[in-house]
C-alpha positions in Angstrom: -28.3 31.3 -42.6 -28.0 28.7 -45.4 -24.4 28.0 -44.3 -25.6 27.3 -40.7 -28.3 24.9 -41.9 -25.8 23.1 -44.1 -23.4 22.7 -41.2 -26.2 21.4 -39.0 -27.3 18.9 -41.7 -23.7 17.6 -42.1 -23.4 17.2 -38.3 -26.7 15.4 -38.1 -25.7 13.0 -40.9 -22.5 12.1 -39.0 -24.4 11.5 -35.8 -26.9 9.0 -37.1 -24.5 6.0 -37.1 -23.7 6.7 -33.5 -27.4 6.6 -32.5 -27.9 3.4 -34.5 -25.1 1.7 -32.6 -26.5 2.6 -29.2 -29.1 -0.1 -29.2 -26.6 -3.0 -29.7 -24.2 -2.7 -26.8 -22.9 -6.3 -26.8 -22.2 -9.0 -29.4 -24.4 -12.1 -29.5 -23.1 -14.9 -27.3 -20.7 -17.2 -29.3 -21.7 -20.4 -27.6 -25.0 -19.5 -26.1 -23.5 -18.1 -22.9 -22.5 -14.5 -22.0 -21.5 -12.1 -24.7 -23.8 -9.5 -23.3 -26.9 -11.5 -22.7 -28.7 -10.5 -19.5 -31.3 -13.0 -18.1 -34.8 -11.7 -17.9 -35.2 -13.2 -14.4 -33.2 -15.0 -11.7 -33.4 -18.7 -11.0 -36.6 -20.4 -9.8 -36.5 -21.9 -6.3 -35.3 -25.5 -6.2 -38.3 -27.7 -5.7 -36.6 -31.1 -5.6 -33.2 -30.7 -4.0 -30.9 -33.7 -4.4 -30.6 -36.1 -1.4 -26.8 -35.8 -1.7 -24.9 -32.8 -2.9 -22.9 -33.2 -6.1 -19.2 -34.0 -5.6 -16.6 -31.2 -5.0 -15.3 -31.9 -8.5 -18.6 -31.1 -10.2 -18.6 -30.1 -13.9 -20.9 -27.4 -15.2 -20.0 -28.0 -18.8 -23.3 -29.0 -20.2 -22.6 -28.2 -23.9 -19.5 -27.7 -26.0 -18.1 -24.2 -25.4 -19.9 -23.7 -22.1 -17.8 -22.7 -19.1 -17.0 -25.0 -16.2 -18.7 -22.6 -13.8 -22.3 -21.9 -12.9 -23.8 -20.1 -16.0 -27.0 -19.0 -17.7 -28.0 -20.1 -21.2 -28.8 -17.1 -23.4 -31.7 -19.1 -25.0 -34.3 -19.8 -22.4 -32.4 -18.2 -19.4 -31.7 -21.6 -17.8 -29.5 -21.2 -14.7 -27.1 -24.1 -14.9 -25.7 -25.1 -11.4 -28.4 -23.5 -9.2 -29.9 -26.8 -8.2 -28.7 -27.9 -4.7 -31.5 -26.3 -2.8 -31.7 -24.3 0.4 -30.0 -26.9 2.6 -26.6 -26.7 0.8 -24.1 -26.2 3.6 -21.7 -24.3 1.3 -24.1 -21.4 1.4 -25.2 -21.4 5.0 -24.7 -18.1 6.9 -25.1 -17.9 10.7 -26.1 -14.2 10.6 -27.9 -13.5 7.2 -28.3 -9.8 6.2 -25.7 -8.8 8.8 -24.9 -5.7 6.8 -28.5 -5.0 5.7 -30.2 -5.7 2.3 -29.0 -4.5 -1.1 -31.3 -1.8 -2.3 -29.7 -0.8 -5.6 -32.1 -2.8 -7.8 -32.3 -6.3 -9.2 -32.4 -7.9 -12.7 -31.8 -6.8 -16.2 -32.9 -3.2 -15.7 -30.0 -2.7 -13.3 -26.6 -3.3 -14.9 -23.7 -2.3 -12.7 -20.1 -1.6 -13.8 -17.5 -3.1 -11.4 -15.4 -0.4 -9.8 -12.5 -2.5 -8.4 -11.5 -5.0 -5.7 -11.5 -8.7 -6.0 -13.3 -11.8 -4.8 -13.0 -10.9 -1.1 -14.4 -7.4 -1.5 -15.6 -5.7 -4.7 -17.7 -2.7 -5.3 -19.9 -0.7 -7.7 -22.1 2.4 -7.3 -21.1 2.7 -3.6 -22.2 -0.9 -2.8 -19.8 -3.5 -1.5 -19.9 -7.3 -1.8 -17.8 -10.4 -1.3 -17.9 -13.7 -3.2 -19.0 -16.8 -1.2 -15.8 -18.8 -0.5 -17.2 -21.9 -2.1 -17.5 -19.9 -5.4 -13.9 -18.4 -5.4 -12.8 -20.6 -8.3 -15.6 -19.4 -10.6 -14.4 -15.7 -10.7 -10.9 -16.2 -12.0 -11.7 -14.6 -15.3 -13.7 -11.7 -13.9 -12.3 -8.2 -14.6 -12.9 -6.4 -11.3 -12.5 -2.9 -12.7 -14.5 -3.2 -15.9 -17.0 -6.1 -16.1 -20.7 -5.4 -16.1 -22.7 -7.4 -13.6 -26.4 -7.8 -12.7 -27.5 -8.7 -9.2 -30.4 -11.2 -8.7 -32.1 -12.4 -5.5 -31.2 -15.9 -4.5 -34.5 -17.8 -3.8 -32.8 -20.6 -2.0 -29.8 -19.4 0.0 -30.8 -16.9 2.7 -28.4 -14.0 3.0 -26.9 -14.4 -0.5 -27.5 -12.7 -3.8 -26.4 -13.9 -7.2 -23.9 -11.7 -9.2 -24.2 -12.4 -12.9 -21.2 -11.5 -15.2 -22.7 -10.1 -18.4 -19.5 -10.7 -20.5 -18.9 -14.3 -19.4 -22.5 -15.4 -18.7 -21.3 -16.9 -15.3 -22.6 -16.2 -11.9 -21.6 -16.6 -8.2 -23.2 -16.3 -4.8 -22.3 -13.0 -3.1 -22.8 -11.4 0.3 -23.8 -7.8 0.6 -21.3 -5.8 2.8 -23.1 -2.5 2.9 -22.7 0.8 1.1 -20.6 3.9 1.6 
């Protein structure tokens, strides 16, 4: 009996470090973007949309080390780039919600592991999406078979959701294509 208790004590001692590591799943963001940070909420609706859209060569680099793509600051959850408002023609859809609404869950409590595909069609958990054509250039660094993403509702662009890449801290507009 004493031998069994001794073995259990040794196994418990070796398992404690594994439990301690479970709480910290991602490193802190190196430049205040990505690195495992998950925004507490999606962007607020744009209240004062610009009269003219930014140029096609728009830069999103707002601080040293930040990506030239729409992104979220880890401190304060500022959504950089979500500022053109509901009349942005790049995100107009003639038939919004054509494939229904995404029902898998939104925000930081619902982290999804990409299961494959690419910008035209990707999936996770039996749900299928495509990246908005205007945002194609912002997903070049995404790992379609291994990145974690979080889906947020887009308060300005009817028919779109926002897919946030946890590793990179960047996001794009996505269309829901249905589930299997």
